[in-house]
N, CA, C and O atoms as a Maestro MAE file, in Angstrom:
{
 s_m_m2io_version
 :::
 2.0.0
}

f_m_ct {
 s_m_title
 :::
 protein
 m_atom[344] {
  # First column is atom index #
  i_m_mmod_type
  r_m_x_coord
  r_m_y_coord
  r_m_z_coord
  i_m_residue_number
  s_m_chain_name
  s_m_pdb_residue_name
  s_m_pdb_atom_name
  i_m_atomic_number
  :::
  1 25 172.341 -36.796 224.318 1 A "MET " " N  " 7
  2 3 173.507 -36.191 224.944 1 A "MET " " CA " 6
  3 2 174.589 -37.264 225.076 1 A "MET " " C  " 6
  4 15 174.307 -38.423 225.378 1 A "MET " " O  " 8
  5 25 175.791 -36.857 224.848 2 A "LEU " " N  " 7
  6 3 176.945 -37.747 224.876 2 A "LEU " " CA " 6
  7 2 177.839 -37.327 226.030 2 A "LEU " " C  " 6
  8 15 178.262 -36.173 226.106 2 A "LEU " " O  " 8
  9 25 178.128 -38.266 226.932 3 A "ARG " " N  " 7
  10 3 179.031 -37.994 228.058 3 A "ARG " " CA " 6
  11 2 180.279 -38.834 227.871 3 A "ARG " " C  " 6
  12 15 180.210 -40.056 227.738 3 A "ARG " " O  " 8
  13 25 181.414 -38.165 227.864 4 A "LEU " " N  " 7
  14 3 182.678 -38.858 227.639 4 A "LEU " " CA " 6
  15 2 183.638 -38.563 228.776 4 A "LEU " " C  " 6
  16 15 183.539 -37.542 229.457 4 A "LEU " " O  " 8
  17 25 184.582 -39.499 228.960 5 A "ARG " " N  " 7
  18 3 185.608 -39.328 229.977 5 A "ARG " " CA " 6
  19 2 186.957 -39.715 229.387 5 A "ARG " " C  " 6
  20 15 187.039 -40.377 228.352 5 A "ARG " " O  " 8
  21 25 187.984 -39.296 230.054 6 A "GLY " " N  " 7
  22 3 189.331 -39.737 229.724 6 A "GLY " " CA " 6
  23 2 189.756 -39.434 228.300 6 A "GLY " " C  " 6
  24 15 189.505 -38.355 227.765 6 A "GLY " " O  " 8
  25 25 190.415 -40.433 227.700 7 A "ARG " " N  " 7
  26 3 190.966 -40.244 226.361 7 A "ARG " " CA " 6
  27 2 189.892 -40.057 225.294 7 A "ARG " " C  " 6
  28 15 190.135 -39.367 224.303 7 A "ARG " " O  " 8
  29 25 188.715 -40.650 225.467 8 A "GLU " " N  " 7
  30 3 187.637 -40.397 224.497 8 A "GLU " " CA " 6
  31 2 187.279 -38.917 224.503 8 A "GLU " " C  " 6
  32 15 187.127 -38.310 223.442 8 A "GLU " " O  " 8
  33 25 187.144 -38.337 225.685 9 A "ALA " " N  " 7
  34 3 186.811 -36.913 225.798 9 A "ALA " " CA " 6
  35 2 187.928 -36.054 225.215 9 A "ALA " " C  " 6
  36 15 187.668 -35.090 224.496 9 A "ALA " " O  " 8
  37 25 189.170 -36.408 225.528 10 A "TRP " " N  " 7
  38 3 190.315 -35.667 225.018 10 A "TRP " " CA " 6
  39 2 190.360 -35.712 223.491 10 A "TRP " " C  " 6
  40 15 190.580 -34.689 222.842 10 A "TRP " " O  " 8
  41 25 190.151 -36.901 222.922 11 A "THR " " N  " 7
  42 3 190.182 -37.070 221.469 11 A "THR " " CA " 6
  43 2 189.100 -36.239 220.807 11 A "THR " " C  " 6
  44 15 189.358 -35.540 219.827 11 A "THR " " O  " 8
  45 25 187.885 -36.315 221.342 12 A "LEU " " N  " 7
  46 3 186.795 -35.540 220.754 12 A "LEU " " CA " 6
  47 2 187.069 -34.044 220.870 12 A "LEU " " C  " 6
  48 15 186.786 -33.296 219.934 12 A "LEU " " O  " 8
  49 25 187.605 -33.599 221.985 13 A "ALA " " N  " 7
  50 3 187.933 -32.176 222.138 13 A "ALA " " CA " 6
  51 2 188.956 -31.737 221.087 13 A "ALA " " C  " 6
  52 15 188.837 -30.654 220.515 13 A "ALA " " O  " 8
  53 25 189.956 -32.576 220.837 14 A "CYS " " N  " 7
  54 3 190.952 -32.270 219.796 14 A "CYS " " CA " 6
  55 2 190.284 -32.162 218.426 14 A "CYS " " C  " 6
  56 15 190.555 -31.231 217.668 14 A "CYS " " O  " 8
  57 25 189.423 -33.105 218.119 15 A "LEU " " N  " 7
  58 3 188.748 -33.102 216.816 15 A "LEU " " CA " 6
  59 2 187.814 -31.908 216.673 15 A "LEU " " C  " 6
  60 15 187.735 -31.311 215.599 15 A "LEU " " O  " 8
  61 25 187.112 -31.556 217.733 16 A "MET " " N  " 7
  62 3 186.201 -30.408 217.678 16 A "MET " " CA " 6
  63 2 186.963 -29.098 217.530 16 A "MET " " C  " 6
  64 15 186.477 -28.165 216.892 16 A "MET " " O  " 8
  65 25 188.136 -29.024 218.108 17 A "GLU " " N  " 7
  66 3 188.930 -27.797 218.049 17 A "GLU " " CA " 6
  67 2 189.396 -27.481 216.639 17 A "GLU " " C  " 6
  68 15 189.384 -26.319 216.233 17 A "GLU " " O  " 8
  69 25 189.804 -28.487 215.890 18 A "VAL " " N  " 7
  70 3 190.368 -28.239 214.561 18 A "VAL " " CA " 6
  71 2 189.353 -28.367 213.432 18 A "VAL " " C  " 6
  72 15 189.631 -27.965 212.302 18 A "VAL " " O  " 8
  73 25 188.196 -28.914 213.720 19 A "ARG " " N  " 7
  74 3 187.100 -29.087 212.754 19 A "ARG " " CA " 6
  75 2 187.555 -29.731 211.445 19 A "ARG " " C  " 6
  76 15 188.139 -30.815 211.454 19 A "ARG " " O  " 8
  77 25 187.287 -29.059 210.316 20 A "GLU " " N  " 7
  78 3 187.522 -29.680 209.000 20 A "GLU " " CA " 6
  79 2 188.993 -29.840 208.638 20 A "GLU " " C  " 6
  80 15 189.313 -30.571 207.701 20 A "GLU " " O  " 8
  81 25 189.888 -29.183 209.348 21 A "ARG " " N  " 7
  82 3 191.327 -29.369 209.099 21 A "ARG " " CA " 6
  83 2 191.756 -30.780 209.499 21 A "ARG " " C  " 6
  84 15 192.642 -31.367 208.879 21 A "ARG " " O  " 8
  85 25 191.124 -31.312 210.532 22 A "GLY " " N  " 7
  86 3 191.448 -32.654 210.984 22 A "GLY " " CA " 6
  87 2 192.708 -32.704 211.832 22 A "GLY " " C  " 6
  88 15 193.429 -31.716 211.971 22 A "GLY " " O  " 8
  89 25 192.953 -33.879 212.394 23 A "VAL " " N  " 7
  90 3 194.084 -34.088 213.299 23 A "VAL " " CA " 6
  91 2 194.972 -35.203 212.766 23 A "VAL " " C  " 6
  92 15 194.493 -36.256 212.345 23 A "VAL " " O  " 8
  93 25 196.264 -34.951 212.793 24 A "ILE " " N  " 7
  94 3 197.263 -35.983 212.528 24 A "ILE " " CA " 6
  95 2 197.847 -36.332 213.894 24 A "ILE " " C  " 6
  96 15 198.276 -35.431 214.614 24 A "ILE " " O  " 8
  97 25 197.878 -37.600 214.273 25 A "PRO " " N  " 7
  98 3 198.373 -37.959 215.605 25 A "PRO " " CA " 6
  99 2 199.755 -37.393 215.945 25 A "PRO " " C  " 6
  100 15 200.055 -37.197 217.123 25 A "PRO " " O  " 8
  101 25 200.596 -37.127 214.957 26 A "VAL " " N  " 7
  102 3 201.902 -36.533 215.232 26 A "VAL " " CA " 6
  103 2 201.736 -35.128 215.814 26 A "VAL " " C  " 6
  104 15 202.574 -34.690 216.601 26 A "VAL " " O  " 8
  105 25 200.667 -34.413 215.439 27 A "GLU " " N  " 7
  106 3 200.420 -33.065 215.945 27 A "GLU " " CA " 6
  107 2 199.888 -33.082 217.375 27 A "GLU " " C  " 6
  108 15 200.147 -32.159 218.148 27 A "GLU " " O  " 8
  109 25 199.158 -34.113 217.719 28 A "GLN " " N  " 7
  110 3 198.582 -34.279 219.052 28 A "GLN " " CA " 6
  111 2 198.947 -35.679 219.546 28 A "GLN " " C  " 6
  112 15 198.106 -36.577 219.504 28 A "GLN " " O  " 8
  113 25 200.161 -35.882 220.004 29 A "PRO " " N  " 7
  114 3 200.603 -37.238 220.339 29 A "PRO " " CA " 6
  115 2 199.776 -37.907 221.433 29 A "PRO " " C  " 6
  116 15 199.444 -37.304 222.454 29 A "PRO " " O  " 8
  117 25 199.466 -39.145 221.186 30 A "ALA " " N  " 7
  118 3 198.783 -40.023 222.141 30 A "ALA " " CA " 6
  119 2 199.065 -41.445 221.675 30 A "ALA " " C  " 6
  120 15 199.220 -41.678 220.476 30 A "ALA " " O  " 8
  121 25 199.133 -42.382 222.583 31 A "PRO " " N  " 7
  122 3 199.556 -43.728 222.193 31 A "PRO " " CA " 6
  123 2 198.581 -44.517 221.329 31 A "PRO " " C  " 6
  124 15 199.011 -45.403 220.591 31 A "PRO " " O  " 8
  125 25 197.286 -44.228 221.393 32 A "ARG " " N  " 7
  126 3 196.340 -45.101 220.698 32 A "ARG " " CA " 6
  127 2 195.233 -44.320 219.988 32 A "ARG " " C  " 6
  128 15 194.053 -44.608 220.189 32 A "ARG " " O  " 8
  129 25 195.590 -43.357 219.179 33 A "TRP " " N  " 7
  130 3 194.600 -42.545 218.474 33 A "TRP " " CA " 6
  131 2 193.558 -43.396 217.767 33 A "TRP " " C  " 6
  132 15 192.361 -43.132 217.881 33 A "TRP " " O  " 8
  133 25 193.999 -44.412 217.039 34 A "SER " " N  " 7
  134 3 193.041 -45.210 216.270 34 A "SER " " CA " 6
  135 2 192.020 -45.881 217.183 34 A "SER " " C  " 6
  136 15 190.855 -46.006 216.807 34 A "SER " " O  " 8
  137 25 192.426 -46.308 218.359 35 A "ALA " " N  " 7
  138 3 191.494 -46.933 219.302 35 A "ALA " " CA " 6
  139 2 190.493 -45.908 219.831 35 A "ALA " " C  " 6
  140 15 189.308 -46.215 219.967 35 A "ALA " " O  " 8
  141 25 190.957 -44.700 220.129 36 A "TYR " " N  " 7
  142 3 190.048 -43.660 220.630 36 A "TYR " " CA " 6
  143 2 189.037 -43.275 219.557 36 A "TYR " " C  " 6
  144 15 187.854 -43.102 219.849 36 A "TYR " " O  " 8
  145 25 189.498 -43.142 218.320 37 A "VAL " " N  " 7
  146 3 188.593 -42.815 217.218 37 A "VAL " " CA " 6
  147 2 187.591 -43.948 217.008 37 A "VAL " " C  " 6
  148 15 186.409 -43.699 216.775 37 A "VAL " " O  " 8
  149 25 188.061 -45.183 217.091 38 A "HIS " " N  " 7
  150 3 187.176 -46.336 216.945 38 A "HIS " " CA " 6
  151 2 186.066 -46.305 218.006 38 A "HIS " " C  " 6
  152 15 184.902 -46.555 217.693 38 A "HIS " " O  " 8
  153 25 186.422 -46.004 219.242 39 A "SER " " N  " 7
  154 3 185.422 -45.915 220.327 39 A "SER " " CA " 6
  155 2 184.392 -44.835 220.042 39 A "SER " " C  " 6
  156 15 183.199 -45.033 220.270 39 A "SER " " O  " 8
  157 25 184.852 -43.693 219.544 40 A "LEU " " N  " 7
  158 3 183.915 -42.610 219.225 40 A "LEU " " CA " 6
  159 2 183.002 -42.994 218.071 40 A "LEU " " C  " 6
  160 15 181.819 -42.653 218.079 40 A "LEU " " O  " 8
  161 25 183.531 -43.696 217.085 41 A "ARG " " N  " 7
  162 3 182.702 -44.173 215.975 41 A "ARG " " CA " 6
  163 2 181.639 -45.141 216.476 41 A "ARG " " C  " 6
  164 15 180.500 -45.102 216.008 41 A "ARG " " O  " 8
  165 25 181.992 -46.007 217.417 42 A "LYS " " N  " 7
  166 3 181.019 -46.946 217.982 42 A "LYS " " CA " 6
  167 2 179.897 -46.216 218.702 42 A "LYS " " C  " 6
  168 15 178.799 -46.755 218.837 42 A "LYS " " O  " 8
  169 25 180.153 -45.002 219.164 43 A "ARG " " N  " 7
  170 3 179.123 -44.186 219.814 43 A "ARG " " CA " 6
  171 2 178.267 -43.432 218.792 43 A "ARG " " C  " 6
  172 15 177.347 -42.704 219.164 43 A "ARG " " O  " 8
  173 25 178.574 -43.609 217.505 44 A "GLY " " N  " 7
  174 3 177.759 -43.017 216.457 44 A "GLY " " CA " 6
  175 2 178.316 -41.776 215.797 44 A "GLY " " C  " 6
  176 15 177.652 -41.192 214.940 44 A "GLY " " O  " 8
  177 25 179.516 -41.351 216.167 45 A "LEU " " N  " 7
  178 3 180.100 -40.164 215.555 45 A "LEU " " CA " 6
  179 2 180.704 -40.511 214.200 45 A "LEU " " C  " 6
  180 15 181.264 -41.591 214.013 45 A "LEU " " O  " 8
  181 25 180.583 -39.588 213.267 46 A "VAL " " N  " 7
  182 3 181.147 -39.783 211.931 46 A "VAL " " CA " 6
  183 2 182.521 -39.124 211.892 46 A "VAL " " C  " 6
  184 15 182.647 -37.901 211.952 46 A "VAL " " O  " 8
  185 25 183.542 -39.964 211.791 47 A "ILE " " N  " 7
  186 3 184.928 -39.498 211.752 47 A "ILE " " CA " 6
  187 2 185.603 -40.195 210.582 47 A "ILE " " C  " 6
  188 15 185.708 -41.422 210.553 47 A "ILE " " O  " 8
  189 25 186.061 -39.403 209.615 48 A "ASP " " N  " 7
  190 3 186.767 -39.949 208.456 48 A "ASP " " CA " 6
  191 2 188.249 -40.093 208.764 48 A "ASP " " C  " 6
  192 15 188.807 -39.348 209.569 48 A "ASP " " O  " 8
  193 25 188.871 -41.057 208.113 49 A "THR " " N  " 7
  194 3 190.323 -41.193 208.133 49 A "THR " " CA " 6
  195 2 190.815 -41.006 206.713 49 A "THR " " C  " 6
  196 15 190.477 -41.789 205.825 49 A "THR " " O  " 8
  197 25 191.606 -39.981 206.495 50 A "ILE " " N  " 7
  198 3 192.176 -39.683 205.193 50 A "ILE " " CA " 6
  199 2 193.634 -40.113 205.223 50 A "ILE " " C  " 6
  200 15 194.397 -39.642 206.067 50 A "ILE " " O  " 8
  201 25 194.032 -40.993 204.323 51 A "ASP " " N  " 7
  202 3 195.438 -41.398 204.232 51 A "ASP " " CA " 6
  203 2 196.218 -40.365 203.441 51 A "ASP " " C  " 6
  204 15 195.855 -40.018 202.317 51 A "ASP " " O  " 8
  205 25 197.298 -39.875 204.044 52 A "GLU " " N  " 7
  206 3 198.145 -38.870 203.401 52 A "GLU " " CA " 6
  207 2 199.575 -39.380 203.349 52 A "GLU " " C  " 6
  208 15 200.056 -39.974 204.314 52 A "GLU " " O  " 8
  209 25 200.266 -39.154 202.227 53 A "PRO " " N  " 7
  210 3 201.667 -39.585 202.135 53 A "PRO " " CA " 6
  211 2 202.583 -38.653 202.926 53 A "PRO " " C  " 6
  212 15 202.290 -37.467 203.084 53 A "PRO " " O  " 8
  213 25 203.672 -39.189 203.409 54 A "HIS " " N  " 7
  214 3 204.713 -38.370 204.028 54 A "HIS " " CA " 6
  215 2 206.081 -38.927 203.640 54 A "HIS " " C  " 6
  216 15 206.251 -40.124 203.409 54 A "HIS " " O  " 8
  217 25 207.038 -38.022 203.578 55 A "ALA " " N  " 7
  218 3 208.396 -38.389 203.167 55 A "ALA " " CA " 6
  219 2 209.250 -38.620 204.404 55 A "ALA " " C  " 6
  220 15 208.741 -38.676 205.524 55 A "ALA " " O  " 8
  221 25 210.533 -38.751 204.193 56 A "GLY " " N  " 7
  222 3 211.464 -38.916 205.297 56 A "GLY " " CA " 6
  223 2 212.010 -40.323 205.353 56 A "GLY " " C  " 6
  224 15 211.710 -41.146 204.488 56 A "GLY " " O  " 8
  225 25 212.813 -40.606 206.368 57 A "PRO " " N  " 7
  226 3 213.443 -41.923 206.468 57 A "PRO " " CA " 6
  227 2 212.432 -43.050 206.651 57 A "PRO " " C  " 6
  228 15 212.720 -44.194 206.302 57 A "PRO " " O  " 8
  229 25 211.262 -42.750 207.187 58 A "TYR " " N  " 7
  230 3 210.205 -43.752 207.363 58 A "TYR " " CA " 6
  231 2 208.996 -43.344 206.534 58 A "TYR " " C  " 6
  232 15 207.878 -43.269 207.043 58 A "TYR " " O  " 8
  233 25 209.231 -43.081 205.251 59 A "SER " " N  " 7
  234 3 208.156 -42.588 204.391 59 A "SER " " CA " 6
  235 2 207.038 -43.620 204.284 59 A "SER " " C  " 6
  236 15 207.242 -44.822 204.457 59 A "SER " " O  " 8
  237 25 205.874 -43.110 203.998 60 A "GLY " " N  " 7
  238 3 204.688 -43.956 203.888 60 A "GLY " " CA " 6
  239 2 203.452 -43.082 203.939 60 A "GLY " " C  " 6
  240 15 203.401 -42.028 203.305 60 A "GLY " " O  " 8
  241 25 202.460 -43.517 204.691 61 A "THR " " N  " 7
  242 3 201.253 -42.715 204.849 61 A "THR " " CA " 6
  243 2 200.916 -42.585 206.332 61 A "THR " " C  " 6
  244 15 201.326 -43.400 207.159 61 A "THR " " O  " 8
  245 25 200.167 -41.549 206.636 62 A "HIS " " N  " 7
  246 3 199.634 -41.379 207.976 62 A "HIS " " CA " 6
  247 2 198.160 -41.017 207.839 62 A "HIS " " C  " 6
  248 15 197.727 -40.561 206.781 62 A "HIS " " O  " 8
  249 25 197.403 -41.216 208.886 63 A "GLY " " N  " 7
  250 3 195.979 -40.908 208.850 63 A "GLY " " CA " 6
  251 2 195.700 -39.531 209.417 63 A "GLY " " C  " 6
  252 15 196.310 -39.109 210.399 63 A "GLY " " O  " 8
  253 25 194.767 -38.836 208.780 64 A "ARG " " N  " 7
  254 3 194.256 -37.564 209.298 64 A "ARG " " CA " 6
  255 2 192.798 -37.826 209.662 64 A "ARG " " C  " 6
  256 15 192.007 -38.230 208.809 64 A "ARG " " O  " 8
  257 25 192.440 -37.601 210.915 65 A "TYR " " N  " 7
  258 3 191.084 -37.838 211.393 65 A "TYR " " CA " 6
  259 2 190.283 -36.548 211.320 65 A "TYR " " C  " 6
  260 15 190.718 -35.502 211.803 65 A "TYR " " O  " 8
  261 25 189.095 -36.639 210.703 66 A "ILE " " N  " 7
  262 3 188.245 -35.463 210.531 66 A "ILE " " CA " 6
  263 2 186.850 -35.784 211.058 66 A "ILE " " C  " 6
  264 15 186.206 -36.730 210.604 66 A "ILE " " O  " 8
  265 25 186.394 -34.989 212.016 67 A "LEU " " N  " 7
  266 3 185.062 -35.148 212.602 67 A "LEU " " CA " 6
  267 2 184.023 -34.494 211.695 67 A "LEU " " C  " 6
  268 15 184.165 -33.329 211.324 67 A "LEU " " O  " 8
  269 25 182.981 -35.242 211.338 68 A "HIS " " N  " 7
  270 3 181.915 -34.699 210.493 68 A "HIS " " CA " 6
  271 2 180.601 -34.541 211.242 68 A "HIS " " C  " 6
  272 15 179.683 -33.903 210.725 68 A "HIS " " O  " 8
  273 25 180.482 -35.091 212.424 69 A "THR " " N  " 7
  274 3 179.264 -34.963 213.210 69 A "THR " " CA " 6
  275 2 179.243 -33.585 213.852 69 A "THR " " C  " 6
  276 15 180.172 -33.226 214.576 69 A "THR " " O  " 8
  277 25 178.183 -32.798 213.593 70 A "PRO " " N  " 7
  278 3 178.117 -31.484 214.239 70 A "PRO " " CA " 6
  279 2 177.818 -31.649 215.732 70 A "PRO " " C  " 6
  280 15 176.838 -32.292 216.109 70 A "PRO " " O  " 8
  281 25 178.657 -31.071 216.561 71 A "LEU " " N  " 7
  282 3 178.508 -31.180 218.016 71 A "LEU " " CA " 6
  283 2 178.757 -29.835 218.669 71 A "LEU " " C  " 6
  284 15 179.391 -28.945 218.103 71 A "LEU " " O  " 8
  285 25 178.231 -29.720 219.889 72 A "ARG " " N  " 7
  286 3 178.479 -28.536 220.709 72 A "ARG " " CA " 6
  287 2 178.707 -29.015 222.133 72 A "ARG " " C  " 6
  288 15 177.899 -29.774 222.669 72 A "ARG " " O  " 8
  289 25 179.789 -28.585 222.744 73 A "ALA " " N  " 7
  290 3 180.087 -28.965 224.131 73 A "ALA " " CA " 6
  291 2 179.198 -28.146 225.061 73 A "ALA " " C  " 6
  292 15 179.200 -26.916 225.012 73 A "ALA " " O  " 8
  293 25 178.443 -28.836 225.904 74 A "LEU " " N  " 7
  294 3 177.589 -28.151 226.875 74 A "LEU " " CA " 6
  295 2 178.354 -27.841 228.155 74 A "LEU " " C  " 6
  296 15 178.152 -26.805 228.788 74 A "LEU " " O  " 8
  297 25 179.237 -28.765 228.517 75 A "LYS " " N  " 7
  298 3 180.008 -28.575 229.737 75 A "LYS " " CA " 6
  299 2 181.281 -29.403 229.647 75 A "LYS " " C  " 6
  300 15 181.266 -30.543 229.182 75 A "LYS " " O  " 8
  301 25 182.367 -28.821 230.091 76 A "THR " " N  " 7
  302 3 183.638 -29.521 230.141 76 A "THR " " CA " 6
  303 2 184.166 -29.423 231.563 76 A "THR " " C  " 6
  304 15 184.248 -28.334 232.131 76 A "THR " " O  " 8
  305 25 184.523 -30.569 232.134 77 A "VAL " " N  " 7
  306 3 185.068 -30.596 233.489 77 A "VAL " " CA " 6
  307 2 186.412 -31.323 233.423 77 A "VAL " " C  " 6
  308 15 186.493 -32.474 232.993 77 A "VAL " " O  " 8
  309 25 187.453 -30.631 233.854 78 A "SER " " N  " 7
  310 3 188.778 -31.248 233.846 78 A "SER " " CA " 6
  311 2 188.936 -32.138 235.079 78 A "SER " " C  " 6
  312 15 188.195 -32.008 236.054 78 A "SER " " O  " 8
  313 25 189.903 -33.033 235.018 79 A "ALA " " N  " 7
  314 3 190.173 -33.891 236.167 79 A "ALA " " CA " 6
  315 2 190.546 -33.071 237.386 79 A "ALA " " C  " 6
  316 15 190.161 -33.403 238.507 79 A "ALA " " O  " 8
  317 25 191.297 -31.997 237.169 80 A "GLU " " N  " 7
  318 3 191.693 -31.117 238.286 80 A "GLU " " CA " 6
  319 2 190.468 -30.475 238.935 80 A "GLU " " C  " 6
  320 15 190.367 -30.428 240.161 80 A "GLU " " O  " 8
  321 25 189.543 -29.985 238.118 81 A "GLU " " N  " 7
  322 3 188.314 -29.380 238.661 81 A "GLU " " CA " 6
  323 2 187.512 -30.402 239.464 81 A "GLU " " C  " 6
  324 15 186.946 -30.078 240.508 81 A "GLU " " O  " 8
  325 25 187.469 -31.628 238.970 82 A "LYS " " N  " 7
  326 3 186.732 -32.685 239.654 82 A "LYS " " CA " 6
  327 2 187.369 -32.998 241.002 82 A "LYS " " C  " 6
  328 15 186.663 -33.187 241.992 82 A "LYS " " O  " 8
  329 25 188.715 -33.053 241.049 83 A "ARG " " N  " 7
  330 3 189.414 -33.317 242.325 83 A "ARG " " CA " 6
  331 2 189.161 -32.204 243.328 83 A "ARG " " C  " 6
  332 15 188.950 -32.467 244.512 83 A "ARG " " O  " 8
  333 25 189.181 -30.957 242.858 84 A "CYS " " N  " 7
  334 3 188.981 -29.827 243.753 84 A "CYS " " CA " 6
  335 2 187.561 -29.777 244.311 84 A "CYS " " C  " 6
  336 15 187.351 -29.314 245.433 84 A "CYS " " O  " 8
  337 25 186.595 -30.246 243.542 85 A "ALA " " N  " 7
  338 3 185.203 -30.227 243.965 85 A "ALA " " CA " 6
  339 2 184.904 -31.323 244.996 85 A "ALA " " C  " 6
  340 15 183.942 -31.225 245.757 85 A "ALA " " O  " 8
  341 25 185.733 -32.354 245.009 86 A "ALA " " N  " 7
  342 3 185.468 -33.491 245.922 86 A "ALA " " CA " 6
  343 2 185.848 -33.210 247.348 86 A "ALA " " C  " 6
  344 15 185.681 -34.070 248.213 86 A "ALA " " O  " 8
  :::
 }
 m_bond[343] {
  # First column is bond index #
  i_m_from
  i_m_to
  i_m_order
  :::
  1 1 2 1
  2 2 3 1
  3 3 4 2
  4 3 5 1
  5 5 6 1
  6 6 7 1
  7 7 8 2
  8 7 9 1
  9 9 10 1
  10 10 11 1
  11 11 12 2
  12 11 13 1
  13 13 14 1
  14 14 15 1
  15 15 16 2
  16 15 17 1
  17 17 18 1
  18 18 19 1
  19 19 20 2
  20 19 21 1
  21 21 22 1
  22 22 23 1
  23 23 24 2
  24 23 25 1
  25 25 26 1
  26 26 27 1
  27 27 28 2
  28 27 29 1
  29 29 30 1
  30 30 31 1
  31 31 32 2
  32 31 33 1
  33 33 34 1
  34 34 35 1
  35 35 36 2
  36 35 37 1
  37 37 38 1
  38 38 39 1
  39 39 40 2
  40 39 41 1
  41 41 42 1
  42 42 43 1
  43 43 44 2
  44 43 45 1
  45 45 46 1
  46 46 47 1
  47 47 48 2
  48 47 49 1
  49 49 50 1
  50 50 51 1
  51 51 52 2
  52 51 53 1
  53 53 54 1
  54 54 55 1
  55 55 56 2
  56 55 57 1
  57 57 58 1
  58 58 59 1
  59 59 60 2
  60 59 61 1
  61 61 62 1
  62 62 63 1
  63 63 64 2
  64 63 65 1
  65 65 66 1
  66 66 67 1
  67 67 68 2
  68 67 69 1
  69 69 70 1
  70 70 71 1
  71 71 72 2
  72 71 73 1
  73 73 74 1
  74 74 75 1
  75 75 76 2
  76 75 77 1
  77 77 78 1
  78 78 79 1
  79 79 80 2
  80 79 81 1
  81 81 82 1
  82 82 83 1
  83 83 84 2
  84 83 85 1
  85 85 86 1
  86 86 87 1
  87 87 88 2
  88 87 89 1
  89 89 90 1
  90 90 91 1
  91 91 92 2
  92 91 93 1
  93 93 94 1
  94 94 95 1
  95 95 96 2
  96 95 97 1
  97 97 98 1
  98 98 99 1
  99 99 100 2
  100 99 101 1
  101 101 102 1
  102 102 103 1
  103 103 104 2
  104 103 105 1
  105 105 106 1
  106 106 107 1
  107 107 108 2
  108 107 109 1
  109 109 110 1
  110 110 111 1
  111 111 112 2
  112 111 113 1
  113 113 114 1
  114 114 115 1
  115 115 116 2
  116 115 117 1
  117 117 118 1
  118 118 119 1
  119 119 120 2
  120 119 121 1
  121 121 122 1
  122 122 123 1
  123 123 124 2
  124 123 125 1
  125 125 126 1
  126 126 127 1
  127 127 128 2
  128 127 129 1
  129 129 130 1
  130 130 131 1
  131 131 132 2
  132 131 133 1
  133 133 134 1
  134 134 135 1
  135 135 136 2
  136 135 137 1
  137 137 138 1
  138 138 139 1
  139 139 140 2
  140 139 141 1
  141 141 142 1
  142 142 143 1
  143 143 144 2
  144 143 145 1
  145 145 146 1
  146 146 147 1
  147 147 148 2
  148 147 149 1
  149 149 150 1
  150 150 151 1
  151 151 152 2
  152 151 153 1
  153 153 154 1
  154 154 155 1
  155 155 156 2
  156 155 157 1
  157 157 158 1
  158 158 159 1
  159 159 160 2
  160 159 161 1
  161 161 162 1
  162 162 163 1
  163 163 164 2
  164 163 165 1
  165 165 166 1
  166 166 167 1
  167 167 168 2
  168 167 169 1
  169 169 170 1
  170 170 171 1
  171 171 172 2
  172 171 173 1
  173 173 174 1
  174 174 175 1
  175 175 176 2
  176 175 177 1
  177 177 178 1
  178 178 179 1
  179 179 180 2
  180 179 181 1
  181 181 182 1
  182 182 183 1
  183 183 184 2
  184 183 185 1
  185 185 186 1
  186 186 187 1
  187 187 188 2
  188 187 189 1
  189 189 190 1
  190 190 191 1
  191 191 192 2
  192 191 193 1
  193 193 194 1
  194 194 195 1
  195 195 196 2
  196 195 197 1
  197 197 198 1
  198 198 199 1
  199 199 200 2
  200 199 201 1
  201 201 202 1
  202 202 203 1
  203 203 204 2
  204 203 205 1
  205 205 206 1
  206 206 207 1
  207 207 208 2
  208 207 209 1
  209 209 210 1
  210 210 211 1
  211 211 212 2
  212 211 213 1
  213 213 214 1
  214 214 215 1
  215 215 216 2
  216 215 217 1
  217 217 218 1
  218 218 219 1
  219 219 220 2
  220 219 221 1
  221 221 222 1
  222 222 223 1
  223 223 224 2
  224 223 225 1
  225 225 226 1
  226 226 227 1
  227 227 228 2
  228 227 229 1
  229 229 230 1
  230 230 231 1
  231 231 232 2
  232 231 233 1
  233 233 234 1
  234 234 235 1
  235 235 236 2
  236 235 237 1
  237 237 238 1
  238 238 239 1
  239 239 240 2
  240 239 241 1
  241 241 242 1
  242 242 243 1
  243 243 244 2
  244 243 245 1
  245 245 246 1
  246 246 247 1
  247 247 248 2
  248 247 249 1
  249 249 250 1
  250 250 251 1
  251 251 252 2
  252 251 253 1
  253 253 254 1
  254 254 255 1
  255 255 256 2
  256 255 257 1
  257 257 258 1
  258 258 259 1
  259 259 260 2
  260 259 261 1
  261 261 262 1
  262 262 263 1
  263 263 264 2
  264 263 265 1
  265 265 266 1
  266 266 267 1
  267 267 268 2
  268 267 269 1
  269 269 270 1
  270 270 271 1
  271 271 272 2
  272 271 273 1
  273 273 274 1
  274 274 275 1
  275 275 276 2
  276 275 277 1
  277 277 278 1
  278 278 279 1
  279 279 280 2
  280 279 281 1
  281 281 282 1
  282 282 283 1
  283 283 284 2
  284 283 285 1
  285 285 286 1
  286 286 287 1
  287 287 288 2
  288 287 289 1
  289 289 290 1
  290 290 291 1
  291 291 292 2
  292 291 293 1
  293 293 294 1
  294 294 295 1
  295 295 296 2
  296 295 297 1
  297 297 298 1
  298 298 299 1
  299 299 300 2
  300 299 301 1
  301 301 302 1
  302 302 303 1
  303 303 304 2
  304 303 305 1
  305 305 306 1
  306 306 307 1
  307 307 308 2
  308 307 309 1
  309 309 310 1
  310 310 311 1
  311 311 312 2
  312 311 313 1
  313 313 314 1
  314 314 315 1
  315 315 316 2
  316 315 317 1
  317 317 318 1
  318 318 319 1
  319 319 320 2
  320 319 321 1
  321 321 322 1
  322 322 323 1
  323 323 324 2
  324 323 325 1
  325 325 326 1
  326 326 327 1
  327 327 328 2
  328 327 329 1
  329 329 330 1
  330 330 331 1
  331 331 332 2
  332 331 333 1
  333 333 334 1
  334 334 335 1
  335 335 336 2
  336 335 337 1
  337 337 338 1
  338 338 339 1
  339 339 340 2
  340 339 341 1
  341 341 342 1
  342 342 343 1
  343 343 344 2
  :::
 }
}
């Protein structure tokens, strides 16, 4: 069983929601996506990073993160729920 908190939990929830479509940090803004993904990988989760080109004034590539580890959430507790229970 894997217990996560904070941004690790948020990142995994985002990845689980979109499944094989993957997440581009521009779609789900957060300051340190790569760090959150790195932490989840250290916990043993398989998450690919696919480099995709993009155009525009700052053209280049961006990463799309795709979760490959099959998971099922047993329980989710929000910070608000935790505060109310205390």
